[in-house]
C-alpha positions in Angstrom: 151.6 -29.9 88.2 148.5 -28.1 89.5 145.3 -29.0 87.8 143.8 -26.1 85.9 140.3 -27.0 87.0 141.4 -26.6 90.6 142.8 -23.2 89.8 139.6 -22.1 88.2 137.6 -23.2 91.3 139.9 -21.3 93.6 139.4 -18.2 91.4 135.6 -18.6 91.6 135.7 -18.9 95.4 137.9 -15.8 95.7 135.5 -13.8 93.6 132.6 -14.8 95.8 134.4 -13.7 98.9 135.2 -10.3 97.4 131.5 -9.9 96.5 130.4 -10.8 100.1 132.9 -8.4 101.6 131.6 -5.6 99.4 128.0 -6.2 100.5 128.9 -5.6 104.2 129.5 -1.8 103.5 125.9 -1.0 102.2 124.1 0.4 105.5 120.3 0.0 106.1 118.7 3.4 106.8 115.3 5.2 107.5 114.3 8.9 108.1 111.1 10.3 109.8 110.6 14.1 109.9 108.3 16.3 112.2 107.7 19.6 110.5 106.3 23.0 111.6 106.8 22.6 115.4 105.1 25.7 116.9 104.3 27.6 120.1 101.3 29.9 119.8 100.3 32.1 122.8 96.7 31.5 123.9 94.0 34.2 123.8 92.5 35.9 126.8 90.2 38.6 125.5 87.5 40.0 127.6 84.5 41.4 125.7 81.4 43.0 127.2 78.0 44.0 125.9 75.2 45.9 127.7 71.4 46.0 127.3 70.0 49.1 129.0 66.5 50.1 130.0 65.5 53.6 131.2 62.0 53.9 132.8 61.1 50.6 131.1 62.2 51.3 127.6 65.4 50.2 125.8 67.9 53.1 126.0 70.2 53.2 123.0 72.7 55.6 124.6 73.9 52.9 127.0 73.2 49.8 124.9 75.8 48.2 122.7 76.8 44.8 121.2 79.7 42.7 122.2 82.8 44.9 122.2 85.6 46.4 124.2 84.6 49.3 126.5 86.3 52.1 124.6 83.8 54.7 123.8 80.9 53.0 125.7 79.2 54.2 128.9 77.1 52.3 131.4 75.5 55.6 132.7 74.8 58.6 130.4 71.6 60.2 131.7 71.6 64.0 131.4 68.2 64.9 132.7 67.1 62.5 135.5 64.1 63.4 137.6 63.0 61.9 141.0 61.3 58.6 140.4 63.4 57.8 137.3 65.0 54.4 137.2 67.2 52.2 135.0 68.3 48.6 134.6 71.2 47.1 132.7 72.2 43.5 132.1 75.9 43.1 131.3 77.2 40.0 129.6 80.9 38.9 130.0 82.8 36.8 127.5 86.4 35.6 127.6 87.8 34.0 124.4 89.4 30.5 124.6 90.7 30.5 128.2 89.0 30.4 131.6 89.6 33.5 133.6 89.2 35.2 136.9 87.3 38.5 136.7 87.2 41.7 138.9 85.4 45.0 138.9 86.7 48.3 140.1 84.5 51.4 140.2 85.9 54.9 140.9 83.6 57.8 141.9 85.3 60.7 140.1 82.9 63.5 141.0 79.7 64.2 143.0 79.4 67.9 142.2 76.9 70.5 143.0 77.7 71.8 139.5 75.8 75.0 140.2 73.3 76.1 142.8 70.0 77.7 141.8 67.4 79.4 144.0 65.3 76.3 144.4 68.3 74.4 145.8 69.1 77.3 148.2 65.5 77.4 149.3 65.8 73.7 150.3 68.9 74.4 152.4 71.6 73.6 149.8 74.8 75.6 150.1 76.4 77.5 147.2 78.6 75.4 144.9 82.3 75.3 145.7 85.4 74.2 143.7 85.1 70.9 145.6 84.1 68.1 143.2 82.3 66.2 146.0 79.9 68.8 147.4 76.7 67.6 145.7 73.7 65.7 147.0 72.6 63.6 144.0 74.8 60.6 144.8 73.2 60.2 148.2 69.7 60.2 146.7 70.4 57.7 143.9 70.1 54.1 145.1 71.8 51.2 143.3 72.2 47.5 143.3 74.4 45.0 141.3 73.4 41.3 141.2 74.3 37.9 139.5 71.7 37.7 136.8 70.5 35.0 134.3 70.4 37.5 131.4 66.8 38.7 131.3 67.2 42.2 132.8 64.9 41.4 135.7 65.6 40.9 139.4 64.0 37.5 140.3 63.4 35.8 143.6 66.2 33.3 143.2 68.7 36.2 142.4 68.0 38.4 145.4 70.6 36.6 147.4 73.0 37.2 144.6 73.0 41.0 145.2 76.7 41.9 145.8 76.6 45.7 145.8 73.8 47.7 147.3 73.5 51.3 148.6 73.6 54.9 147.5 75.5 55.8 144.3 78.1 57.4 146.5 78.7 54.0 148.2 78.4 51.7 145.2 80.4 53.8 142.8 83.3 53.8 145.2 83.6 50.1 145.3 86.0 47.4 144.1 84.6 43.9 144.1 85.1 40.3 143.0 83.2 39.0 140.0 84.8 35.6 140.0 88.0 34.5 141.9 89.3 31.5 143.8 87.0 32.2 146.8 83.9 34.0 145.6 81.6 34.4 142.5 79.2 37.2 141.8 78.5 36.1 138.2 75.3 34.3 137.2 75.9 30.6 136.6 79.5 30.6 138.1 79.9 28.8 141.4 82.1 30.2 144.2 85.8 29.4 143.5 85.2 28.8 139.8 86.5 31.0 137.0 84.6 32.7 134.2 84.5 29.9 131.6 86.1 30.6 128.2 83.9 30.9 125.1 80.7 31.0 127.2 78.4 33.9 128.2 77.7 34.9 131.8 75.8 37.8 133.3 75.6 40.4 136.0 73.0 43.1 136.2 72.7 46.6 137.8 69.8 48.9 138.6 69.4 52.4 139.9 66.6 54.5 141.3 66.4 58.3 141.8 64.6 58.0 145.1 63.7 55.1 147.4 64.3 51.7 145.9 62.1 48.9 147.2 63.0 45.4 146.0 60.1 43.3 144.7 61.7 40.3 143.0 59.6 38.3 140.5 59.2 34.6 140.3 61.8 33.0 138.0 60.4 32.8 134.5 59.9 34.7 131.2 59.8 38.2 132.8 60.4 41.6 131.0 61.8 44.9 132.4 59.3 46.7 130.3 56.6 45.3 132.5 58.3 45.0 135.9 62.1 45.0 136.6 61.7 43.4 140.1 61.9 46.7 142.1 59.9 49.9 142.7 61.3 53.4 142.6 59.6 56.2 144.6 60.9 59.8 144.2 58.1 61.5 146.1 60.2 62.1 149.2 62.8 64.2 147.4 63.0 68.0 147.2 65.0 70.4 145.0 68.3 70.1 146.7 69.7 67.7 144.0 68.8 70.0 141.1 71.7 70.6 138.6 74.0 68.1 140.5 76.2 65.7 138.6 77.7 62.3 139.5 80.5 60.7 137.4 82.3 57.4 137.8 84.8 55.1 135.9 84.1 51.3 135.7 87.0 49.0 135.0 86.6 45.2 134.3 89.7 43.0 134.4 90.3 39.4 133.4 93.2 37.3 134.6 94.2 33.8 133.4 93.0 30.9 135.6 95.5 28.3 134.5 98.7 28.3 136.7 97.1 31.0 138.8 94.6 28.8 140.8 94.7 30.9 144.1 94.0 34.3 142.6 91.8 36.7 144.5 90.6 40.1 143.5 91.2 41.4 147.1 88.9 44.3 146.7 91.3 46.7 145.0 91.4 45.4 141.4 93.2 42.1 141.7 96.5 40.4 142.4 97.6 36.7 142.5 97.2 35.6 146.1 95.5 33.0 148.2 94.5 35.6 150.8 93.4 39.2 150.5 96.5 41.2 149.5 97.1 44.2 151.7 98.9 47.4 150.7 102.6 46.8 150.9 104.0 47.2 154.4 105.7 50.5 155.2 109.4 50.7 154.4 111.9 51.0 157.3 111.7 54.8 156.8 108.3 55.8 158.4 105.9 57.1 155.7 104.7 60.7 155.8 101.2 60.5 157.3 98.3 62.9 156.6 95.2 63.2 158.9 93.3 66.0 157.2 89.9 65.7 155.5 91.5 64.5 152.2 93.3 61.7 154.0 90.1 60.1 155.3 89.1 56.7 153.7 86.2 54.3 154.3 85.9 50.6 154.1 85.5 49.5 150.5 85.8 45.6 150.5 84.8 42.7 152.6 85.7 39.0 153.2 84.9 36.2 155.7 81.3 37.1 156.1 79.7 34.8 158.7 76.5 36.7 159.3 74.5 35.6 162.3 70.7 35.2 162.8 67.9 37.3 164.3 67.0 36.5 167.9 64.2 34.2 166.8 66.7 32.1 164.8 65.4 33.4 161.4 67.6 34.8 158.7 68.5 38.5 158.7 66.3 40.3 156.2 67.8 40.4 152.7 68.0 44.2 152.5 70.2 44.1 155.7 72.5 41.4 154.4 74.5 43.1 151.7 78.0 43.9 153.1 78.7 46.6 150.5 75.9 48.7 152.1 78.5 49.5 154.8 81.0 50.8 152.2 81.7 54.6 151.9 80.7 57.4 154.1 78.0 56.9 156.9 74.3 57.7 156.0 73.1 58.1 159.6 73.0 61.2 161.7 74.8 59.9 164.8 71.8 60.7 167.0 70.7 58.1 169.7 67.8 57.2 167.4 68.5 57.6 163.7 65.8 58.7 161.4 65.6 59.2 157.6 68.4 56.9 156.7 67.9 55.0 153.4 66.5 51.5 153.4 69.2 48.9 152.7 72.0 51.4 153.7 73.6 49.2 156.4 74.7 45.6 157.1 73.4 43.7 160.1 75.9 41.4 161.9 73.1 39.2 163.4 73.5 37.3 166.6 75.9 34.4 167.0 73.3 31.6 167.0 73.3 28.1 165.4 77.1 28.1 165.0 77.5 31.4 163.2 80.1 33.8 164.6 78.2 37.0 163.6 81.4 38.5 162.2 82.8 40.0 159.0 86.1 41.4 157.8 86.1 44.8 156.1 89.1 46.0 154.0 90.4 49.4 153.0 91.9 50.5 149.7 95.2 51.5 151.4 96.8 51.2 154.8 95.6 53.6 157.6 97.8 54.8 160.5 97.6 56.1 164.1 96.3 59.6 164.5 98.5 61.7 166.8 95.7 64.1 167.6 92.5 62.2 167.5 90.8 58.8 166.9 92.3 56.3 164.5 89.2 54.4 163.4 85.4 55.0 163.9 82.7 52.4 163.3 79.2 53.9 162.6 76.0 52.0 163.7 72.3 52.5 162.9 69.6 52.5 165.5 66.1 53.2 164.2 64.3 53.6 167.5 64.9 53.2 171.3 66.9 50.0 171.7 69.2 48.4 174.2 72.9 49.0 173.4 74.1 47.1 170.4 77.7 46.1 171.0 80.5 45.1 168.7 84.0 43.7 169.1 86.5 45.5 166.9 89.8 44.0 165.8 92.4 45.2 163.3 95.0 43.4 161.2 97.8 44.2 158.8 97.5 41.0 156.8 94.0 39.7 157.5 95.5 36.8 159.5 96.9 38.1 162.8 94.4 40.2 164.7 94.8 42.8 167.5 91.8 43.7 169.8 90.9 47.4 169.7 87.6 47.3 171.6 85.9 44.4 173.4 82.4 45.9 173.3 82.1 49.2 171.4 78.7 50.9 171.5 77.1 52.9 168.6 79.4 55.2 166.7 82.4 54.6 168.9 85.9 55.7 167.9 88.9 53.6 168.8 92.8 53.7 168.7 95.1 51.2 166.8 96.9 50.5 170.1 100.2 48.6 169.4 99.7 48.6 165.6 101.7 51.0 163.5 99.2 50.6 160.6 96.3 48.3 159.5 94.5 47.2 156.4 91.6 45.2 157.7 89.0 45.5 160.5 87.0 42.5 161.9 83.6 43.2 163.5 81.9 40.7 165.7 78.5 41.1 167.4 78.8 40.8 171.2 75.4 42.3 172.2 73.5 40.8 175.1 70.9 38.9 173.2 68.4 38.5 176.0 67.9 42.3 176.1 66.4 42.5 172.6 63.0 41.7 171.0 62.7 38.5 168.9 63.0 40.3 165.5 66.3 42.1 166.5 69.3 41.4 164.3 72.3 42.6 166.2 74.8 45.4 165.5 73.9 47.3 162.3 77.1 48.6 160.5 76.6 51.8 158.6 80.3 52.6 157.8 83.9 52.3 158.9 86.1 55.4 158.8 89.9 55.6 159.0 91.3 59.1 159.7 95.0 59.0 158.6 96.6 57.6 155.5 99.9 58.0 153.7 100.4 61.6 152.3 100.5 62.0 148.6 
């Protein structure tokens, strides 16, 4: 007979086992939640303001606060006279993100507009339908430089001049403001981008007449007192009366991040580690034009390795601005040029102290062989009776592989492209006989580079 106490104990043990088994089915758990995961595109917004002075006074017509460029003008002067001058300081701002920056200037007209009796008396010709038959552009002189924001050209900024010449030349330019190779913006080093959420400056000045640079010492200067240059219109006559010059200015900003090798390449920008040429011709030969409308002139530069004067001193500042060789030539082509504007050419210098005395000029599009004349002409300035200044001329499609066109060209010599079916770049190197020159000589003086044939419209 089973003891009833033993049966009760067995029942109690069984109940405990059932309870333990039930507990093994209650899982431990925990939950963590990340909410509102988001991608937001960054902001790259270029804003520009402009402070303009006309003959030493603030000029409201071309002054505005930080804004886009819609509706704003950098030049709006409707009654200029010889001796008039202007200066502007432009501030550049990009929101949030560092950026590369480029400037493209398009000369849209240089028109005689109309021709009065006073112009005709000074040997002007009657106005024609041609929008580029005027004389005003060649009698306005301009400079652009990297500025610190005070509207004055100062002595530590003179080497920062990146465009210089007549309005015809400067207003036909495309140039770098800041890219992976070069900077022309105040406070931005070569190869660095325009910093986000900071302000940087460039400045520009113009003179209706002869512009002489007189930079001031760095300090608290004012353009109402002295802008750092003089303007003399006394040498002008009536030939520019009624003429009009118009131009479009376009600033572009391109992201820096993930685009570290960007270069402006002289034609408005494009991501590249080297200057980007016009695309190569297709297998079907392009239709080429060699008439007056097809002519183009050098409009950009790179790889400037300027030499020295014969006495080993630096080439003068007003002969050291490569953009002075942009656009059409200013000289007459005579054996001794006279009357050409100061600062209207670029001196190669002599290859002394390790310098190669060379520079590469670029064109806005490819140029081609001319079936009935020269392909390329380089114009040189000689102000007096001098020994022959000589230059080696090479051409390239891509700015890397070079073809010799002339080993020692003299003055305004024209050359052929030889084996090349087109080119985008021309490299000039001084090869003058240094011993023949006086101590203050500075080598071959480049006035312009002219290509005769381009792709037909």
